[in-house]
VOGU-3710 file (C-alpha; in Angstrom, 3 decimals, decimal comma):
1> mvniasvtyr> 31,593/-3,138/99,611  35,042/-3,799/101,083  35,828/-1,651/104,098  39,184/0,027/103,459  39,647/1,044/107,092  39,182/-2,498/108,444  41,533/-3,992/105,894  44,172/-1,370/106,644  43,823/-1,985/110,372  44,470/-5,677/109,990
11> vkssswwgmv> 47,539/-4,999/107,872  48,890/-2,705/110,562  48,155/-5,020/113,495  49,749/-8,024/111,798  53,099/-6,274/111,501  53,048/-4,251/114,710  56,001/-5,867/116,496  58,104/-6,005/113,364  57,570/-2,306/112,804  58,404/-1,456/116,429
21> lgvaiililp> 61,662/-3,429/116,286  62,627/-1,999/112,925  61,912/1,567/113,984  63,868/1,101/117,223  66,926/-0,196/115,388  66,687/2,414/112,659  66,386/5,280/115,137  68,680/4,270/118,015  71,733/2,758/116,287  72,325/5,601/113,805
31> mvlgglllvq> 71,858/8,124/116,607  74,487/6,421/118,805  77,015/5,982/116,006  76,328/9,449/114,698  76,855/10,947/118,143  80,207/9,168/118,509  81,308/10,329/115,077  80,283/13,905/115,913  82,234/13,936/119,196  85,326/12,353/117,662
41> srlaeesyrw> 85,258/14,643/114,655  85,190/17,671/116,936  88,145/16,281/118,934  90,131/15,739/115,726  89,201/19,197/114,522  90,348/20,757/117,801  93,693/18,863/117,685  94,286/19,986/114,141  93,535/23,585/115,064  96,214/23,544/117,774
51> vqhthkvlak> 98,741/22,045/115,360  98,061/24,877/112,968  98,313/27,369/115,813  101,809/26,101/116,801  102,961/26,409/113,183  101,893/30,059/113,226  103,808/30,680/116,492  107,021/29,168/115,060  106,643/31,121/111,833  106,220/34,401/113,733
61> ldeihglige> 109,225/33,601/115,937  111,375/32,989/112,850  110,178/36,297/111,427  111,286/38,183/114,594  114,635/36,401/114,620  115,210/37,358/111,000  114,404/41,026/111,621  116,861/41,159/114,544  119,637/39,543/112,515  119,054/41,832/109,529
71> aessqrayll> 119,067/44,916/111,825  122,439/43,904/113,305  123,881/43,350/109,832  122,663/46,792/108,656  124,200/48,433/111,756  127,576/46,746/111,262  127,580/47,790/107,593  126,891/51,379/108,630  129,764/51,319/111,148  132,168/50,125/108,501
81> tksehfetrf> 131,002/52,283/105,555  129,360/55,291/107,210  126,668/54,992/104,485  123,337/56,659/105,258  121,546/53,895/103,310  122,488/51,300/105,905  121,515/53,639/108,716  118,059/54,202/107,180  117,587/50,475/106,659  118,601/49,864/110,291
91> relvakipdk> 116,011/52,356/111,532  113,244/50,730/109,409  113,983/47,224/110,707  114,152/48,366/114,333  110,714/50,036/113,915  109,116/46,763/112,707  110,353/44,593/115,564  107,832/45,851/118,265  104,830/45,198/115,965  105,961/41,655/115,263
101> ggefsvliqd> 106,587/41,157/118,948  103,040/42,216/119,726  101,646/39,726/117,203  103,760/36,960/118,699  102,593/37,881/122,196  98,933/37,443/121,132  99,648/33,975/119,723  101,233/32,643/122,938  98,646/34,000/125,397  97,461/30,416/126,053
111> neaqvkrfdq> 100,957/29,434/127,430  101,916/31,364/130,577  105,484/29,968/130,678  106,132/31,057/127,117  104,755/34,523/127,904  107,338/34,909/130,702  110,170/33,731/128,420  109,052/36,137/125,715  108,958/39,040/128,223  112,580/38,263/129,203
121> mqktlkeria> 113,574/38,050/125,551  111,973/41,454/124,920  114,092/43,027/127,696  117,271/41,581/126,179  116,114/42,755/122,744  115,560/46,321/123,991  119,072/46,354/125,537  120,559/45,044/122,299  118,751/47,654/120,220  119,865/50,395/122,642
131> ildanareis> 123,528/49,373/122,168  123,131/49,308/118,408  121,445/52,706/118,436  124,158/54,223/120,642  126,887/52,876/118,378  125,178/54,460/115,381  124,803/57,862/117,065  128,319/58,055/118,608  130,356/56,484/115,793  132,077/59,754/115,020
141> tlndqdlnvr> 133,258/60,271/118,601  134,550/56,770/119,348  138,154/55,728/118,846  139,014/52,222/117,733  139,529/50,891/121,254  136,150/52,178/122,488  134,443/50,882/119,387  135,861/47,411/119,896  134,626/47,424/123,508  131,172/48,435/122,325
151> levgakkseq> 131,180/45,685/119,713  132,160/43,035/122,270  129,312/44,089/124,569  126,901/43,997/121,640  128,103/40,554/120,598  127,460/39,193/124,100  123,942/40,684/124,123  123,325/39,242/120,662  124,415/35,796/121,805  122,150/36,024/124,876
161> lnlelrelai> 119,247/37,072/122,629  119,803/34,149/120,279  119,847/31,734/123,207  116,500/33,051/124,455  114,977/32,862/120,953  116,184/29,281/120,538  114,683/28,387/123,919  111,298/29,755/122,799  111,548/27,820/119,532  112,491/24,566/121,283
171> ieqkllderr> 109,489/24,789/123,630  107,127/25,498/120,696  108,591/22,601/118,747  107,906/20,252/121,656  104,324/21,527/121,785  104,023/20,918/118,063  105,171/17,330/118,410  102,734/16,672/121,270  99,829/18,173/119,355  100,651/16,183/116,241
181> vrfeaankqf> 100,506/12,996/118,280  97,117/13,940/119,717  95,799/14,857/116,285  96,931/11,578/114,739  95,382/9,641/117,624  92,068/11,497/117,273  92,095/11,000/113,514  92,762/7,283/113,908  89,958/7,001/116,452  87,628/8,793/114,037
191> qniagwtvag> 88,520/6,326/111,307  87,827/3,403/113,649  84,418/4,761/114,600  83,625/5,456/110,933  84,468/1,851/110,164  82,213/0,679/112,978  79,465/2,907/111,600  79,782/1,409/108,110  79,716/-2,085/109,539  76,752/-1,249/111,759
201> gflllsgvgf> 74,970/0,373/108,843  75,491/-2,717/106,741  74,091/-4,905/109,520  71,222/-2,442/110,007  70,333/-2,438/106,339  70,527/-6,197/106,255  68,213/-6,466/109,246  65,796/-3,883/107,855  65,851/-5,634/104,511  64,960/-8,885/106,206
211> llrkesrsrs> 62,117/-7,225/108,111  60,853/-5,475/104,985  60,906/-8,722/103,047  58,953/-10,373/105,818  56,558/-7,434/105,970  56,129/-7,492/102,206  55,051/-11,105/102,323  52,472/-10,261/104,984  51,124/-7,257/103,162  50,828/-9,058/99,844
221> lyevrladar> 47,947/-11,042/101,324  45,928/-7,827/101,690  46,968/-5,823/98,636  44,324/-7,283/96,388  41,577/-6,477/98,861  42,910/-2,954/99,318  42,918/-2,449/95,555  39,349/-3,734/95,355  38,286/-1,380/98,140  39,959/1,558/96,402
231> daaldavktt> 38,247/0,769/93,099  34,914/0,429/94,868  35,385/3,839/96,526  36,287/5,465/93,204  33,227/3,900/91,573  31,094/5,275/94,404  32,481/8,789/93,874  31,836/8,564/90,120  28,321/7,283/90,718  27,633/10,102/93,176
241> safvasvshe> 28,939/12,728/90,745  26,835/11,323/87,932  23,783/11,245/90,184  24,287/14,834/91,331  24,786/16,004/87,747  21,639/14,197/86,602  19,488/15,491/89,454  20,789/19,038/89,048  19,933/18,895/85,350  16,383/17,908/86,194
251> irtpmngvlg> 16,170/20,763/88,727  17,632/23,420/86,440  15,233/22,626/83,583  12,027/23,585/85,448  13,880/26,420/87,202  14,586/27,835/83,765  10,848/28,184/83,270  10,273/29,703/86,711  13,047/32,293/86,590  12,646/33,126/82,907
261> tadlllrdat> 8,941/33,803/83,356  9,561/35,837/86,532  12,209/37,845/84,701  9,768/38,744/81,941  6,912/39,518/84,335  9,084/42,069/86,170  9,333/44,013/82,909  5,557/44,446/82,763  4,772/48,091/83,593  1,175/47,232/84,604
271> lsakqrdgie> 2,158/45,220/87,688  1,166/46,580/91,063  3,752/47,056/93,801  2,436/43,972/95,637  2,631/41,813/92,531  6,096/43,079/91,772  7,240/42,341/95,335  5,928/38,783/95,107  7,624/38,156/91,776  10,886/39,606/93,087
281> tirgsgrall> 10,667/37,165/96,008  10,152/34,288/93,558  13,122/35,394/91,494  15,352/35,972/94,532  14,502/32,602/96,042  14,995/30,864/92,710  18,380/32,437/92,235  19,383/31,431/95,771  18,383/27,836/94,957  20,427/27,959/91,769
291> niindildls> 23,454/29,183/93,671  23,152/26,215/96,019  22,858/23,874/93,021  25,996/25,399/91,534  27,894/24,693/94,781  26,696/21,081/94,758  27,740/20,669/91,128  31,251/21,850/91,928  31,740/18,604/93,839  35,414/18,139/93,130
301> klqagemsfv> 36,310/21,548/94,577  34,227/20,982/97,687  35,856/17,596/98,322  39,290/19,195/97,920  38,385/21,950/100,391  38,253/24,593/97,657  35,325/26,946/97,225  35,645/29,951/94,966  34,902/33,389/96,422  34,127/36,366/94,210
311> nelycpedvv> 34,920/39,987/95,001  32,211/42,494/94,125  30,817/45,761/95,440  27,483/45,542/97,231  25,477/47,043/100,080  25,407/44,981/103,325  22,076/46,543/104,256  20,545/45,235/101,014  21,704/41,707/101,839  20,161/41,883/105,322
321> eevinlfaaa> 16,865/43,138/103,899  16,874/40,403/101,250  17,201/37,782/103,969  14,486/39,477/106,061  12,207/39,482/103,022  12,986/35,844/102,305  11,734/34,700/105,734  9,010/37,311/106,222  6,179/34,935/105,283  7,437/32,180/107,599
331> aakkrieltp> 7,722/34,646/110,498  4,259/36,071/109,832  2,759/32,588/109,796  4,124/31,995/113,308  3,137/35,548/114,383  6,672/36,457/115,447  8,530/39,671/114,721  11,518/39,862/112,390  13,433/43,143/112,492  16,776/44,497/111,256
341> hisadvpqqv> 19,024/46,929/113,161  21,684/48,523/110,950  24,149/50,812/112,727  24,603/54,245/111,218  28,331/53,728/110,595  27,893/50,560/108,507  29,220/51,455/105,010  26,795/51,700/102,123  29,168/49,642/99,990  31,777/47,015/100,777
351> sgdrlrlrqv> 33,770/44,626/98,646  33,373/40,885/99,109  31,280/37,855/98,235  27,616/38,860/98,452  26,336/35,312/97,904  28,376/33,805/100,771  27,292/36,546/103,207  23,669/36,009/102,212  24,078/32,252/102,616  25,391/32,561/106,185
361> lanlvsnavk> 22,781/35,120/107,226  19,978/33,097/105,653  21,058/29,994/107,535  21,091/31,789/110,908  17,740/33,544/110,320  16,210/30,296/109,039  17,243/28,484/112,225  15,932/31,331/114,378  12,533/31,329/112,641  12,422/27,538/112,800
371> ftesggisvh> 12,959/27,289/116,564  11,162/30,452/117,774  7,484/30,011/118,627  6,768/33,418/120,214  8,412/36,790/120,572  10,676/37,689/117,696  14,016/37,741/115,941  16,344/40,675/115,411  19,312/41,011/113,069  21,904/43,548/114,262
381> vtrrrevefd> 24,763/44,767/112,060  27,522/46,821/113,699  30,966/47,970/112,679  34,053/46,837/114,629  36,495/49,663/113,974  38,819/48,566/116,783  39,895/45,437/114,862  40,100/46,957/111,369  43,451/47,093/109,556  44,930/47,931/106,140
391> gkvclrfdvs> 41,854/49,828/105,038  39,549/46,821/105,583  36,051/46,929/107,070  35,032/44,561/109,886  31,312/44,017/110,441  29,607/41,982/113,141  26,249/40,318/112,512  24,088/39,195/115,457  20,934/37,101/114,958  19,055/37,067/118,261
401> dtgpgiakev> 15,833/35,141/118,976  13,464/34,491/121,871  13,453/30,738/121,303  14,105/27,918/123,771  17,808/28,655/124,135  20,710/26,209/124,179  22,406/24,679/127,216  26,040/25,694/127,569  27,270/22,097/127,884  26,029/21,218/124,365
411> qfrlfqpftq> 26,895/24,447/122,550  30,252/23,061/121,398  28,408/20,472/119,284  26,492/23,063/117,278  29,167/23,604/114,653  29,974/19,922/114,102  28,678/18,413/110,818  25,509/16,301/110,980  24,982/17,210/114,628  21,843/18,641/116,258
421> vdtklarqhg> 21,676/19,276/119,998  18,001/18,390/120,426  16,867/15,323/118,514  13,213/15,951/119,416  13,295/19,442/117,912  15,295/18,105/114,972  12,566/15,584/114,164  9,946/18,309/114,504  11,634/20,911/112,324  13,867/18,799/110,079
431> gtglglaisr> 17,313/19,704/108,796  20,572/17,919/108,074  22,729/19,512/110,768  25,109/20,837/108,122  24,055/24,479/108,048  26,049/25,847/110,972  29,148/23,813/110,093  29,098/25,153/106,529  28,392/28,687/107,784  31,399/28,617/110,129
441> elvqrmngam> 33,641/27,437/107,279  32,369/30,249/105,050  32,894/32,830/107,804  36,443/31,621/108,367  37,091/31,998/104,640  35,898/35,604/105,050  38,603/36,049/107,747  36,004/36,126/110,510  34,779/34,072/113,428  31,426/32,630/114,519
451> gvestlghga> 29,993/31,843/117,920  26,851/31,551/120,013  25,676/33,131/123,274  22,745/31,427/124,907  21,187/30,279/128,164  18,622/27,520/128,250  15,137/29,036/128,323  16,279/32,563/127,411  16,788/32,526/123,656  20,027/32,539/121,699
461> tfwftaifga> 22,272/34,946/119,805  24,327/33,576/116,963  27,004/36,019/115,855  29,768/36,187/113,310  32,294/38,705/112,077  33,611/39,130/108,545  36,299/41,265/106,920  35,386/43,195/103,763  37,240/45,443/101,389  36,440/49,143/101,684
471> sdadsevkrl> 34,743/50,818/98,729  36,427/53,720/96,964  33,008/55,315/96,524  31,849/57,983/98,945  30,177/56,254/101,889  28,354/59,034/103,684  26,214/58,291/106,738  22,489/58,431/105,990  20,997/61,682/107,300  17,586/63,332/106,993
481> edrsimvlen> 16,327/66,799/107,799  15,905/67,425/111,527  12,156/66,807/111,663  9,726/64,915/113,850  7,791/61,787/112,946  5,005/60,018/114,797  4,928/56,219/114,968  1,932/54,191/116,108  3,243/50,647/116,539  2,391/48,098/119,240
491> rpmtadalqa> 4,930/45,443/118,246  7,837/46,116/120,641  10,775/44,840/118,555  9,551/46,605/115,423  8,988/49,810/117,416  12,507/49,639/118,824  13,972/49,158/115,339  11,968/52,072/113,924  13,025/54,363/116,766  16,711/53,401/116,562
501> havawglrpy> 16,927/54,025/112,824  14,987/57,274/112,975  17,324/58,654/115,644  20,367/57,540/113,639  19,043/59,444/110,593  18,685/62,669/112,628  14,913/62,509/113,156  12,939/62,971/116,371  10,573/60,006/116,647  7,534/60,022/118,915
511> myrslaeipk> 6,645/56,408/119,665  3,172/55,291/120,761  1,841/51,797/121,356  -1,845/52,748/121,197  -4,106/55,550/120,088  -4,911/56,438/123,687  -1,287/57,387/124,356  -1,267/60,126/121,690  -2,063/63,574/123,176  -5,217/65,213/121,838
521> egpnkmgeef> -3,733/68,703/121,952  -2,884/70,552/118,785  0,541/71,601/117,499  0,753/74,562/119,863  0,765/72,184/122,805  2,863/69,537/121,059  5,243/72,178/119,739  6,141/70,035/116,732  5,322/69,848/113,028  5,453/66,241/111,906
531> qaliigsats> 7,033/65,100/108,678  5,165/61,792/108,627  2,820/59,531/110,553  3,597/55,808/110,403  0,911/53,339/111,395  1,778/49,702/111,936  -0,944/47,235/111,054  -1,037/43,530/111,859  -4,335/42,933/110,016  -6,224/44,500/107,145
541> qdwlqplrql> -8,737/46,241/109,470  -6,951/47,506/112,583  -5,460/50,554/110,871  -8,648/52,175/109,608  -10,213/53,305/112,889  -6,997/54,781/114,354  -6,318/56,603/111,114  -9,764/58,196/110,960  -9,558/59,268/114,592  -6,145/60,841/114,024
551> rsrewlrhvp> -7,333/62,537/110,831  -10,133/64,147/112,830  -7,529/66,114/114,739  -6,751/69,354/112,978  -3,018/69,300/113,708  -2,622/65,865/112,068  -4,975/66,398/109,123  -2,273/67,291/106,609  0,552/65,066/107,857  1,570/62,391/105,264
561> vflmtdqeel> 0,570/58,922/106,448  2,395/55,665/105,702  0,847/52,294/106,487  3,257/49,446/107,345  1,637/46,053/106,815  2,228/42,596/105,380  -1,366/42,261/104,186  -1,866/41,993/100,429  -5,651/42,265/100,289  -5,621/46,023/100,897
571> sehallregi> -7,033/47,781/97,848  -5,158/50,734/96,441  -8,481/52,529/96,024  -9,198/52,237/99,759  -5,727/53,486/100,640  -6,079/56,515/98,383  -9,579/57,240/99,710  -8,190/57,379/103,250  -5,323/59,672/102,213  -2,493/57,181/102,723
581> vgtlkypfrp> 0,416/58,336/100,576  2,191/54,999/100,570  2,617/51,605/102,163  5,670/50,140/103,845  6,405/46,430/103,726  6,426/44,457/106,929  8,799/43,272/108,329  10,298/46,736/108,647  12,991/47,536/106,060  15,150/50,561/106,898
591> selynrlags> 16,080/51,419/103,306  12,429/51,576/102,238  11,457/53,937/105,054  14,525/56,088/104,415  13,713/56,380/100,712  10,098/57,264/101,492  11,033/59,973/103,953  13,762/61,266/101,630  11,266/61,489/98,781  12,586/58,558/96,705
601> hassevvele> 10,140/55,974/95,317  12,582/53,903/93,305  11,098/50,671/94,584  7,922/51,101/92,513  9,640/51,676/89,195  9,438/49,138/86,391  12,488/46,876/86,255  14,333/47,328/82,981  17,484/45,896/81,578  20,513/47,719/82,946
611> tkldlppsri> 21,617/48,329/79,356  19,321/47,284/76,530  21,569/46,760/73,534  20,519/47,807/70,052  20,342/44,360/68,456  19,591/43,972/64,720  16,148/42,373/64,139  16,926/38,758/63,280  15,383/35,327/63,065  16,640/32,889/65,712
621> ivaddnpvnq> 16,308/29,091/65,584  15,546/27,675/69,049  16,089/23,912/69,466  14,695/22,604/72,772  12,406/19,663/73,540  10,939/21,231/76,694  7,742/23,258/75,968  8,318/25,473/79,024  11,828/26,333/77,906  10,555/26,994/74,372
631> rvlrnqleyl> 7,958/29,404/75,667  10,374/31,237/77,973  13,031/31,557/75,268  10,490/32,774/72,732  9,195/35,423/75,150  12,732/36,564/75,984  13,783/36,744/72,331  10,618/38,532/71,259  11,189/41,030/74,077  14,606/41,697/72,490
641> gmevvlcghg> 12,978/42,200/69,066  13,793/38,806/67,554  11,683/36,457/65,418  11,751/32,851/66,659  11,691/29,494/64,829  10,982/26,663/67,307  12,381/23,139/66,878  11,652/20,153/69,127  14,833/18,176/68,483  18,191/18,344/66,751
651> rqaleaaqrd> 17,048/16,967/63,386  14,492/19,745/63,037  17,232/22,265/63,854  19,457/20,738/61,144  16,637/20,991/58,595  15,862/24,575/59,606  19,531/25,515/59,180  19,634/23,866/55,756  16,524/25,846/54,746  18,315/29,010/55,900
661> egclilmdce> 15,472/29,879/58,300  17,652/31,760/60,784  20,980/33,501/61,260  21,740/32,014/64,745  20,819/28,815/66,616  20,184/28,406/70,343  20,770/24,657/70,769  19,773/22,540/73,768  22,270/19,720/74,348  19,929/16,922/75,466
671> mpemdgfeat> 17,036/16,251/73,037  15,336/13,126/71,684  16,024/11,687/68,203  19,148/13,858/67,711  20,837/15,687/70,564  22,460/19,092/70,309  26,021/17,799/69,921  25,134/15,482/67,034  23,005/18,175/65,384  25,858/20,683/65,604
681> rairrwekee> 28,333/18,259/64,040  25,847/17,526/61,238  25,363/21,247/60,548  29,120/21,847/60,420  29,598/18,937/58,000  26,831/20,274/55,750  28,328/23,783/55,772  31,720/22,409/54,766  30,286/20,282/51,959  28,213/23,188/50,617
691> srpaipiiai> 30,947/25,809/51,234  28,531/27,778/53,369  29,586/30,295/56,018  29,287/28,914/59,551  26,093/29,856/61,372  26,687/30,775/65,050  25,437/28,005/67,378  25,099/28,761/71,086  24,544/25,882/73,488  21,809/26,252/76,108
701> tahvmsgdae> 22,470/23,610/78,717  21,584/22,721/82,270  24,909/20,878/82,592  27,631/23,052/84,083  29,990/20,406/85,419  33,685/20,608/84,573  34,200/19,474/80,970  30,698/20,332/79,700  31,855/23,603/78,146  34,734/21,836/76,382
711> qclesgmnay> 32,318/19,231/74,997  30,118/21,997/73,556  33,040/23,718/71,838  34,542/20,470/70,555  31,269/19,573/68,820  31,454/22,819/66,830  29,366/25,189/68,947  30,608/28,744/69,257  29,620/29,469/72,859  27,270/28,308/75,605
721> lskpmelekl> 24,789/29,667/78,142  23,754/27,781/81,282  20,122/27,439/82,281  18,276/29,320/83,524  19,247/32,160/81,218  19,011/35,714/82,491  17,847/38,229/79,936  20,959/40,389/80,389  23,295/37,489/79,619  21,198/36,388/76,659
731> qvmlsqwlpt> 21,257/39,799/74,983  25,020/40,163/75,534  25,581/36,778/73,899  23,356/37,729/70,956  25,201/41,025/70,526  28,453/39,087/70,176  27,226/36,477/67,701  24,392/37,995/65,665  25,520/39,040/62,172  25,551/42,799/61,836
741> mtkaqsggad> 23,319/42,487/58,738  20,894/39,716/57,881  21,016/38,033/54,483  17,903/39,875/53,347  19,549/43,182/54,144  22,827/42,363/52,474  21,368/40,920/49,272  23,017/37,507/49,444  25,354/35,350/51,450  28,219/35,674/49,012
751> elpnskhqep> 28,336/39,453/49,069  30,578/40,997/51,704  28,860/43,942/53,394  31,101/46,969/53,849  30,358/47,309/57,545  32,866/50,029/58,209  30,631/52,500/56,349  27,429/51,302/58,027  28,508/50,954/61,656  29,608/53,853/63,886
761> iideeqfatc> 33,135/53,734/65,216  31,857/53,608/68,812  28,455/52,709/70,232  28,367/55,463/72,852  25,729/53,829/75,073  27,489/50,457/75,181  30,907/52,109/75,571  29,679/54,113/78,568  28,589/50,943/80,404  32,180/49,644/80,254
771> ltgdleldqd> 33,822/52,717/81,791  34,289/53,071/85,547  34,692/56,832/85,745  38,220/56,407/87,068  40,449/57,839/84,304  43,478/55,723/85,212  41,482/52,476/85,255  39,686/53,387/82,015  43,005/54,173/80,304  44,390/50,794/81,390
781> liqmalkqve> 41,304/49,046/79,975  41,496/50,852/76,620  45,258/50,356/76,279  44,842/46,646/76,960  42,049/46,372/74,382  44,034/48,252/71,713  47,107/46,125/72,345  45,010/42,978/71,922  43,676/44,307/68,587  47,225/45,124/67,412
791> etlekmqtal> 48,427/41,616/68,200  45,394/40,119/66,476  45,941/42,121/63,283  49,555/40,946/63,180  48,435/37,316/63,557  45,826/37,749/60,834  48,430/39,270/58,503  50,730/36,291/59,072  47,853/33,834/58,616  46,869/35,542/55,353
801> qegadavwrh> 50,410/35,251/53,983  50,741/31,597/55,037  47,214/30,593/54,019  46,414/29,381/57,561  42,608/29,399/57,567  42,167/28,098/61,150  44,612/30,668/62,562  42,802/33,467/60,681  39,377/32,498/62,029  40,637/31,908/65,572
811> aahrvrgstg> 42,366/35,291/65,660  39,233/37,079/64,438  37,056/35,158/66,879  39,371/36,017/69,780  38,621/39,758/69,737  35,228/39,925/68,049  33,361/39,532/71,304  35,536/41,913/73,336  35,344/44,703/70,746  31,579/44,309/70,599
821> tlgftamaal> 31,295/44,385/74,391  33,358/47,586/74,533  31,112/49,195/71,896  33,741/49,279/69,107  31,000/48,455/66,595  32,926/49,067/63,377  35,782/46,840/64,512  33,386/44,161/65,797  31,500/44,099/62,466  34,718/43,712/60,481
831> fheaefdats> 36,017/40,955/62,785  32,667/39,173/62,289  33,122/39,371/58,503  36,674/38,103/58,883  35,536/35,074/60,871  32,391/34,044/58,965  32,161/35,697/55,524  35,643/36,417/54,192  36,697/33,078/52,675  38,779/34,135/49,658
841> rdarervlag> 42,186/35,782/49,794  40,908/38,948/48,085  38,029/39,264/50,560  40,366/38,810/53,496  42,776/41,425/52,165  39,880/43,898/51,867  38,665/43,095/55,406  42,182/43,397/56,836  42,631/46,778/55,141  39,288/47,864/56,565
851> lrsaytqlaa> 40,346/46,708/60,034  43,541/48,743/59,876  41,602/51,827/58,792  38,962/51,324/61,493  41,672/50,805/64,104  43,366/54,087/63,160  40,049/55,965/63,370  39,203/54,321/66,684  42,586/55,128/68,201  42,241/58,751/67,068
861> vlsergltan> 38,810/59,093/68,682  40,012/57,522/71,937  43,099/59,721/71,966  40,964/62,855/71,593  39,044/61,771/74,670  42,255/61,276/76,632  41,773/57,510/76,924  44,970/56,435/75,132  48,533/57,612/75,630  49,616/58,024/71,989
871> leaavql> 48,849/57,059/68,414  52,218/55,529/67,627  50,828/52,012/67,342  47,937/53,158/65,165  50,224/55,093/62,834  52,485/52,081/62,431  49,478/49,958/61,471
//
């Protein structure tokens, strides 16, 4: 395979000096010319600003001169005519002159000589105005001779004032001429530099073009090899994706048998607690493996740095105990302790990605168990309130072990991909070196951090923090009645965990490592009445003698006894004979002990479906070539009350459909002789030729890569389920696609059943599973569902008028599943008829009328319950 990196390196080295020269010219020359242009443009701008400033000074000076002249004219007119109009006008003009003078003074502040000339002109102006004002006041008392004298004095002052104004104007005009010259010179210089820049740019572009042409010739020698290397890399990626998809398919097929069988076994009420615990471990481990497979399958997202995170409510303590349970057998085999420590203030529910938290914890605990040969491992969970913000919850998880420890100088390598600090230990224990690197990435996506604290020879503590959403549910701290318990446990880490949790729950634990440490005195000396006695047992025999000795003491004879052990060979008969009221699983699990002491025994109950839907008894065609899958599917379907017709390949499924042996087909995609896609297309062609209603076909596939779902739907399948199939998902899918009445019940395929009279408006049990208990959220859900139904009925009405068969069926299909999921059974049944049975215009009109009626009834019922704002939409329909 061609090495892209080596080819690229040779391309770069061959043109190194050309690139350096080109970059130097491109960067330096434009910067120099640009700097010159910038400086010159600012000089030109400054020159122009001063030219404009001088124009303003001259304009203001002309304005003052005009006011003075107009004031003198108004005063002379008043002296001649004695008219009050001229006197008033004179007063107005005189009042304006100081303001204009102040404005002029501001404009000439930069010229000290002009300021002095203006000050002198202002003195002359004040004297002239004083003469004019005196003449106006004393006109009635002056004779002609005095008046003439006054006028001569005024004329002299006026002439002096004009001379001073002209002097100011002449100086400003000279300044204007000088500044115009500077501006024109700066502008010309700017034009010259701009011309040099254009010329330099032309030369630069020519030189760069020459270099690029030369570079292009050099690079053309390598382009073919680069293209070949790229194509080879793309082929490698495609081959890898195909390989991963193929291998994952082969893994998911047997896992379908494992998990399906485990799922059914858990619903057997005759299982003992030990058997049920083992099966739950099988199912939990299998599901964890499937989650890893799903991550591997999503190869394109991983390569792009994208990994989807879900947001769900869960209990952090449950996740810790799941991980403890997962590695309990491995720890017991090495005779090391494995204990959880959950702080009392850790919330019972948080919001986040349960799978990712479990994945990180499992990786850290797995490493700890792998490298610890003696001692034990503890998992601590604490709350970091000091760093919480915006209603979030910050938890810290510490996984501490008594293993060999890690030298500080190599700890930085721990979180690097494909890196292990001790190659000898790596060969002994295996591993890819990816776990910690992936874990750190996941923790960072959870807005946390990860680190390690260790000293060589003294064990290690791997820790990480994560930010979770707070739950709206009440998260009270676990508390028990203030009572005493006695614990006989010689494993130090387990004893510490038991004591810490008991104290946190409000109990008073008395801890003893051996029987000899327990006082022989009765309750009067002890002063306590004990709620429970817990005996830890490492083997199947070492609990019996201590128990019998303790039972011989009168004050302990009636205390309930719990035995904590990981041994499975203990007979229930022997436990009951010795008066043991219950067993506790080892390693110690806080929730189990709490439930026992609180009187809850939920862990021994039979696992049932969260909501077992009332499905109509039907016959299902199952097409799958794998005998294990056939058996699992048959058991699951029979558990749901179905009758099963098994087919080994697609041709048998086609023949079974043509013989009308079932009302729904579960179709595997990969089968010999005729695969599921080809069989589906053949069934759809036959239905069209025979004018038969379409039978629902649901794909069951181990392929879940991008595009597989589209391929299923394009072949004519209605929906798909990925292997392995959980019973809950299977029954929900059947509830959406099973006909509400089988052919035998309805009397023939051509007769339309009037489902609105046979189905209740609401399936109360199913409806209750969809509600949250929050009225506002429930109202939003119902309003959204009703709006979707309204829009669908409008589309179906339009499709009916236009004869658009595909639009009609698509519209009915769009809401059939959602109405069924919400428990709107009457609506769901009618939408099913609309999609599959109503083929004529008359039948569709009847179904549409029934839908409108059912919608009105449904809206009325929901409104009575306060789940919908009004009935306006329903009335309009």
